[in-house]
C-alpha positions as CSV (number, residue, x, y, z in Angstrom):
1,G,3.5,-15.3,-5.5
2,M,3.4,-13.7,-2.1
3,T,1.6,-15.6,0.7
4,F,0.3,-14.1,4.0
5,T,0.1,-15.1,7.6
6,T,-2.3,-12.2,8.2
7,Q,-4.2,-10.2,5.6
8,T,-6.9,-8.1,7.2
9,G,-8.7,-4.8,6.7
10,R,-11.8,-2.8,7.4
11,Y,-13.5,0.0,5.5
12,T,-16.4,2.3,6.2
13,K,-18.3,4.3,3.5
14,S,-20.3,7.3,4.4
15,G,-21.9,8.9,1.4
16,R,-19.1,9.4,-1.1
17,E,-16.3,9.1,1.5
18,V,-14.4,5.9,2.1
19,N,-12.0,5.1,5.0
20,I,-9.8,2.0,4.8
21,N,-7.4,0.5,7.4
22,A,-5.4,-2.6,6.6
23,Y,-2.7,-4.9,7.9
24,F,-0.6,-7.5,6.1
25,L,2.0,-9.9,7.5
26,L,3.9,-12.0,4.9
27,S,4.7,-15.6,5.4
28,A,6.7,-15.9,2.1
29,K,7.5,-13.2,-0.5
30,G,7.6,-15.8,-3.2
31,S,8.8,-14.9,-6.7
32,S,6.8,-11.7,-7.1
33,A,8.5,-9.0,-9.1
34,G,7.9,-5.4,-10.1
35,A,6.0,-2.5,-8.5
36,S,4.3,-3.0,-5.2
37,Q,0.6,-2.4,-4.8
38,L,-2.2,-3.1,-2.3
39,R,-5.0,-4.1,-4.6
40,S,-8.7,-4.7,-4.5
41,L,-9.9,-1.6,-2.6
42,P,-13.7,-1.9,-2.3
43,F,-14.4,1.2,-4.4
44,S,-12.6,3.2,-7.2
45,S,-11.2,6.5,-6.1
46,G,-12.9,9.5,-7.6
47,V,-9.9,11.7,-7.1
48,P,-6.2,11.1,-6.3
49,A,-5.6,10.3,-2.6
50,T,-2.6,9.8,-0.3
51,A,-2.2,6.7,2.0
52,S,-0.4,6.6,5.3
53,L,1.9,3.7,5.7
54,V,3.9,1.9,8.4
55,L,6.5,-0.6,7.0
56,N,8.4,-3.2,8.9
57,S,11.1,-5.4,7.3
58,I,10.6,-3.6,3.9
59,T,13.5,-1.7,2.4
60,F,12.8,1.9,1.5
61,A,14.7,5.1,1.1
62,D,13.9,7.7,3.8
63,T,10.1,8.2,3.6
64,P,7.5,5.6,2.4
65,S,4.3,6.8,0.9
66,G,1.3,5.5,-1.0
67,T,-1.2,6.9,-3.5
68,V,-4.5,6.0,-5.0
69,E,-4.9,7.4,-8.5
70,S,-8.3,8.6,-9.7
71,G,-10.3,5.6,-11.0
72,S,-8.0,3.1,-9.3
73,T,-8.7,0.4,-6.7
74,A,-5.1,0.0,-5.6
75,I,-2.6,1.8,-3.4
76,D,0.7,2.3,-5.2
77,L,3.8,2.1,-2.8
78,Y,6.6,4.7,-3.2
79,E,9.7,5.8,-1.4
80,T,11.1,9.4,-1.3
81,T,14.7,10.3,-0.6
82,N,15.8,13.4,1.4
83,L,16.7,14.9,-2.0
84,G,13.1,14.5,-3.2
85,V,13.6,11.6,-5.6
86,I,10.5,9.4,-5.7
87,T,10.8,5.7,-6.8
88,T,8.5,2.7,-6.6
89,I,8.8,0.2,-3.7
90,I,9.3,-3.1,-5.6
91,A,8.8,-6.7,-4.6
92,A,12.5,-7.2,-4.1
93,D,12.3,-4.7,-1.2
94,F,10.2,-7.3,0.8
95,V,11.4,-10.2,2.9
96,D,9.4,-13.3,4.1
97,T,8.3,-11.6,7.3
98,S,7.5,-8.1,6.0
99,Q,4.6,-6.2,7.7
100,L,2.6,-3.3,6.3
101,Y,0.0,-1.1,7.9
102,A,-2.0,1.2,5.6
103,S,-4.7,3.8,6.1
104,V,-6.4,5.8,3.3
105,H,-9.3,8.1,3.0
106,Y,-10.7,9.0,-0.5
107,S,-13.9,10.1,-2.3
108,V,-15.7,8.0,-4.8
């Protein structure tokens, strides 16, 4: 249900290594619910990988993070508290003008 003003990204693949940089700007968060993911990465990850994130107008506890699980084509979004508790960033954490920058490197 989310709609975007801007949804852009670029990837490079060299051998078995993939680098992805993406930017998203929402125009309306819609009625989406549940866990947040950036889907449709161009290749399935061969091993788990960590994504770097910059979030604007998205509620999160202390530190945002992202992971790509082995065999996945999506970045799962998480938040980690100072006490080390990890939870999923959910659709309710977004507003109509949320922005997200993501960068990930993984092997296929």
